[in-house]
C-alpha positions as YAML, in Angstrom:
chain: A
units: angstrom
residues:
- id: 1
  name: MET
  ca: [-0.07, 0.04, 0.10]
- id: 2
  name: GLY
  ca: [2.93, 2.41, 1.03]
- id: 3
  name: LEU
  ca: [4.40, 2.29, -2.82]
- id: 4
  name: ASP
  ca: [0.81, 3.09, -4.37]
- id: 5
  name: LEU
  ca: [0.51, 6.39, -2.48]
- id: 6
  name: GLU
  ca: [3.99, 7.45, -3.36]
- id: 7
  name: GLU
  ca: [3.10, 6.58, -6.99]
- id: 8
  name: GLU
  ca: [-0.08, 8.89, -6.62]
- id: 9
  name: GLU
  ca: [1.58, 11.53, -5.45]
- id: 10
  name: LYS
  ca: [4.24, 11.72, -7.67]
- id: 11
  name: GLU
  ca: [1.64, 11.73, -10.55]
- id: 12
  name: VAL
  ca: [-0.33, 14.42, -8.97]
- id: 13
  name: LYS
  ca: [2.67, 16.81, -8.83]
- id: 14
  name: THR
  ca: [3.36, 15.70, -12.32]
- id: 15
  name: THR
  ca: [0.05, 16.53, -13.53]
- id: 16
  name: THR
  ca: [-0.10, 19.66, -11.60]
- id: 17
  name: LYS
  ca: [3.12, 20.94, -13.07]
- id: 18
  name: THR
  ca: [2.20, 19.86, -16.74]
- id: 19
  name: ARG
  ca: [-1.36, 21.89, -16.31]
- id: 20
  name: THR
  ca: [0.79, 24.92, -14.75]
- id: 21
  name: LYS
  ca: [3.22, 24.77, -17.79]
- id: 22
  name: ARG
  ca: [0.48, 24.54, -20.40]
- id: 23
  name: THR
  ca: [-1.44, 27.41, -18.58]
- id: 24
  name: LYS
  ca: [1.45, 29.58, -19.01]
- id: 25
  name: GLU
  ca: [2.05, 28.59, -22.50]
- id: 26
  name: LEU
  ca: [-1.63, 29.81, -23.03]
- id: 27
  name: LEU
  ca: [-1.15, 32.64, -21.61]
- id: 28
  name: GLU
  ca: [1.78, 33.73, -23.50]
- id: 29
  name: GLU
  ca: [0.13, 33.02, -26.74]
- id: 30
  name: ASN
  ca: [-2.96, 34.70, -25.65]
- id: 31
  name: ALA
  ca: [-0.64, 37.54, -24.60]
- id: 32
  name: LYS
  ca: [0.87, 37.73, -28.27]
- id: 33
  name: ARG
  ca: [-2.50, 37.53, -29.83]
- id: 34
  name: MET
  ca: [-4.15, 40.54, -27.81]
- id: 35
  name: GLU
  ca: [-0.98, 42.55, -28.82]
- id: 36
  name: GLU
  ca: [-1.97, 41.50, -32.56]
- id: 37
  name: LEU
  ca: [-5.52, 42.45, -31.93]
- id: 38
  name: LYS
  ca: [-4.82, 45.74, -30.42]
- id: 39
  name: THR
  ca: [-2.45, 46.59, -33.53]
- id: 40
  name: GLU
  ca: [-5.18, 45.67, -35.83]
- id: 41
  name: HIS
  ca: [-7.50, 47.91, -33.52]
- id: 42
  name: ALA
  ca: [-5.30, 50.69, -33.90]
- id: 43
  name: ASN
  ca: [-4.90, 50.37, -37.66]
- id: 44
  name: MET
  ca: [-8.94, 49.96, -38.17]
- id: 45
  name: GLU
  ca: [-9.54, 53.41, -36.29]
- id: 46
  name: ARG
  ca: [-6.93, 55.04, -38.31]
- id: 47
  name: GLU
  ca: [-8.48, 53.80, -41.48]
- id: 48
  name: ILE
  ca: [-11.86, 55.01, -40.05]
- id: 49
  name: GLU
  ca: [-10.08, 58.64, -39.56]
- id: 50
  name: ASP
  ca: [-8.86, 58.68, -42.95]
- id: 51
  name: LEU
  ca: [-11.96, 57.75, -44.36]
- id: 52
  name: ASP
  ca: [-14.19, 60.58, -42.35]
- id: 53
  name: LYS
  ca: [-11.37, 62.65, -43.77]
- id: 54
  name: GLU
  ca: [-12.14, 61.54, -47.33]
- id: 55
  name: ALA
  ca: [-15.71, 62.13, -46.83]
- id: 56
  name: ALA
  ca: [-15.28, 65.43, -45.52]
- id: 57
  name: ALA
  ca: [-13.15, 66.25, -48.54]
- id: 58
  name: LEU
  ca: [-15.83, 65.50, -50.95]
- id: 59
  name: GLY
  ca: [-18.32, 67.79, -49.24]
- id: 60
  name: ASN
  ca: [-21.89, 67.86, -49.15]
- id: 61
  name: LYS
  ca: [-23.83, 68.46, -52.48]
- id: 62
  name: ASP
  ca: [-27.49, 69.46, -52.24]
- id: 63
  name: ALA
  ca: [-29.44, 67.14, -54.31]
- id: 64
  name: LEU
  ca: [-32.73, 69.29, -53.92]
- id: 65
  name: ASN
  ca: [-34.75, 70.05, -57.16]
- id: 66
  name: LEU
  ca: [-32.38, 67.95, -58.81]
- id: 67
  name: LYS
  ca: [-34.33, 66.32, -62.01]
- id: 68
  name: ILE
  ca: [-34.08, 62.72, -61.97]
- id: 69
  name: THR
  ca: [-35.39, 59.88, -63.95]
- id: 70
  name: HIS
  ca: [-36.80, 56.39, -62.39]
- id: 71
  name: GLU
  ca: [-37.12, 53.05, -64.51]
- id: 72
  name: LYS
  ca: [-40.67, 52.71, -62.93]
- id: 73
  name: PHE
  ca: [-42.09, 55.87, -61.98]
- id: 74
  name: GLY
  ca: [-40.47, 58.25, -64.60]
- id: 75
  name: LYS
  ca: [-39.58, 61.82, -64.47]
- id: 76
  name: GLY
  ca: [-39.24, 63.39, -60.88]
- id: 77
  name: THR
  ca: [-37.91, 66.21, -58.85]
- id: 78
  name: ILE
  ca: [-36.32, 65.78, -55.40]
- id: 79
  name: VAL
  ca: [-38.42, 67.92, -53.37]
- id: 80
  name: LYS
  ca: [-37.01, 67.06, -49.88]
- id: 81
  name: GLN
  ca: [-33.63, 66.01, -48.48]
- id: 82
  name: ASP
  ca: [-33.05, 65.14, -44.83]
- id: 83
  name: GLY
  ca: [-29.68, 64.03, -44.18]
- id: 84
  name: LYS
  ca: [-29.10, 61.01, -46.14]
- id: 85
  name: TYR
  ca: [-32.86, 60.41, -46.96]
- id: 86
  name: ILE
  ca: [-34.66, 62.17, -50.06]
- id: 87
  name: GLU
  ca: [-38.15, 62.59, -51.36]
- id: 88
  name: VAL
  ca: [-38.75, 62.65, -55.16]
- id: 89
  name: GLU
  ca: [-42.03, 63.64, -56.25]
- id: 90
  name: PHE
  ca: [-43.13, 61.90, -59.43]
- id: 91
  name: SER
  ca: [-46.09, 62.64, -61.35]
- id: 92
  name: ASP
  ca: [-48.62, 60.69, -59.32]
- id: 93
  name: VAL
  ca: [-46.55, 59.73, -56.44]
- id: 94
  name: VAL
  ca: [-43.72, 60.75, -54.12]
- id: 95
  name: LYS
  ca: [-41.13, 58.36, -52.78]
- id: 96
  name: LYS
  ca: [-38.43, 58.02, -50.37]
- id: 97
  name: PHE
  ca: [-34.74, 56.90, -51.24]
- id: 98
  name: VAL
  ca: [-31.29, 56.85, -49.65]
- id: 99
  name: LEU
  ca: [-28.44, 58.99, -50.71]
- id: 100
  name: PRO
  ca: [-26.05, 58.47, -52.02]
- id: 101
  name: GLY
  ca: [-26.71, 55.06, -53.06]
- id: 102
  name: ALA
  ca: [-30.01, 55.48, -55.06]
- id: 103
  name: ILE
  ca: [-27.95, 57.40, -57.30]
- id: 104
  name: ALA
  ca: [-24.76, 55.61, -57.19]
- id: 105
  name: ASP
  ca: [-26.31, 51.98, -57.66]
- id: 106
  name: GLY
  ca: [-28.58, 53.71, -60.61]
- id: 107
  name: TYR
  ca: [-31.82, 53.66, -59.38]
- id: 108
  name: LEU
  ca: [-32.49, 57.11, -59.93]
- id: 109
  name: LYS
  ca: [-30.61, 58.55, -62.81]
- id: 110
  name: ILE
  ca: [-29.22, 61.87, -63.41]
- id: 111
  name: ASP
  ca: [-27.99, 63.63, -66.45]
- id: 112
  name: ASP
  ca: [-25.10, 65.49, -65.09]
- id: 113
  name: GLU
  ca: [-21.77, 63.32, -65.30]
- id: 114
  name: ASN
  ca: [-19.96, 65.61, -62.27]
- id: 115
  name: LEU
  ca: [-22.79, 65.11, -59.97]
- id: 116
  name: LEU
  ca: [-22.98, 61.50, -60.87]
- id: 117
  name: ASP
  ca: [-19.32, 61.00, -60.30]
- id: 118
  name: TYR
  ca: [-19.74, 62.87, -56.81]
- id: 119
  name: PHE
  ca: [-22.43, 60.38, -55.84]
- id: 120
  name: LYS
  ca: [-20.43, 57.40, -56.89]
- id: 121
  name: LYS
  ca: [-17.47, 58.47, -54.79]
- id: 122
  name: ARG
  ca: [-19.66, 59.48, -51.79]
- id: 123
  name: ASN
  ca: [-21.11, 55.76, -52.02]
- id: 124
  name: ASP
  ca: [-17.96, 54.15, -52.36]
- id: 125
  name: VAL
  ca: [-16.49, 55.96, -49.11]
- id: 126
  name: HIS
  ca: [-19.61, 55.34, -47.26]
- id: 127
  name: ASN
  ca: [-19.47, 51.66, -48.15]
- id: 128
  name: ARG
  ca: [-15.87, 51.23, -47.23]
- id: 129
  name: SER
  ca: [-16.47, 53.07, -43.73]
- id: 130
  name: LEU
  ca: [-19.37, 50.57, -43.04]
- id: 131
  name: LYS
  ca: [-17.19, 47.62, -43.61]
- id: 132
  name: ALA
  ca: [-14.45, 49.27, -41.54]
- id: 133
  name: HIS
  ca: [-16.94, 49.95, -38.91]
- id: 134
  name: LEU
  ca: [-18.00, 46.32, -38.89]
- id: 135
  name: ALA
  ca: [-14.42, 45.00, -38.91]
- id: 136
  name: LEU
  ca: [-13.75, 47.26, -36.16]
- id: 137
  name: ARG
  ca: [-16.67, 46.01, -34.05]
- id: 138
  name: SER
  ca: [-15.49, 42.22, -34.73]
- id: 139
  name: ASN
  ca: [-12.37, 43.01, -33.67]
- id: 140
  name: GLU
  ca: [-13.21, 44.47, -30.40]
- id: 141
  name: PHE
  ca: [-15.47, 41.56, -29.88]
- id: 142
  name: ALA
  ca: [-12.51, 39.36, -30.50]
- id: 143
  name: MET
  ca: [-10.45, 41.04, -27.69]
- id: 144
  name: GLU
  ca: [-13.49, 40.79, -25.40]
- id: 145
  name: ARG
  ca: [-13.33, 37.12, -25.79]
- id: 146
  name: LEU
  ca: [-9.81, 36.83, -25.78]
- id: 147
  name: GLN
  ca: [-9.46, 38.88, -22.58]
- id: 148
  name: ASP
  ca: [-12.30, 36.42, -20.97]
- id: 149
  name: ASP
  ca: [-10.06, 33.69, -21.58]
- id: 150
  name: ILE
  ca: [-7.02, 35.10, -20.32]
- id: 151
  name: ASP
  ca: [-8.95, 36.01, -17.02]
- id: 152
  name: LYS
  ca: [-9.96, 32.17, -16.78]
- id: 153
  name: LEU
  ca: [-6.37, 30.99, -17.38]
- id: 154
  name: ASN
  ca: [-5.33, 33.28, -14.78]
- id: 155
  name: GLU
  ca: [-7.89, 32.07, -12.35]
- id: 156
  name: LYS
  ca: [-6.88, 28.43, -13.18]
- id: 157
  name: ALA
  ca: [-2.92, 29.32, -12.68]
- id: 158
  name: ARG
  ca: [-3.95, 30.38, -8.91]
...
């Protein structure tokens, strides 16, 4: 019986040391990954700042009273603009659309090539900004999950 107890104690000590070593390795890996995520986060924030500057450089062009054509509703005039939303009055109906996408994507057609180019650039910046904000939020969730894992490992190591 005495030999069995000594063997069990050795096994418990070995298992504890192995777990502690593995926990330390996991903590180191997670710390490296957290630094990578923080670097990515900072890069994404800079990208969003650059996109905001690009949007500001384009300026805001008023679409009010602009003559447009819609495939289904025909010719119309933009009668109201409230931020990114516009109302277009057609011969028998008033419809709402979102700028700059409605013009940039061709749902509303305009004759002014310079204005069309402006709305396409504005839409491109808007879409890239949405994508960047989504990636930033995803990065934040990944950092939160990783921090939870680190906290659990630290608790286990005690």
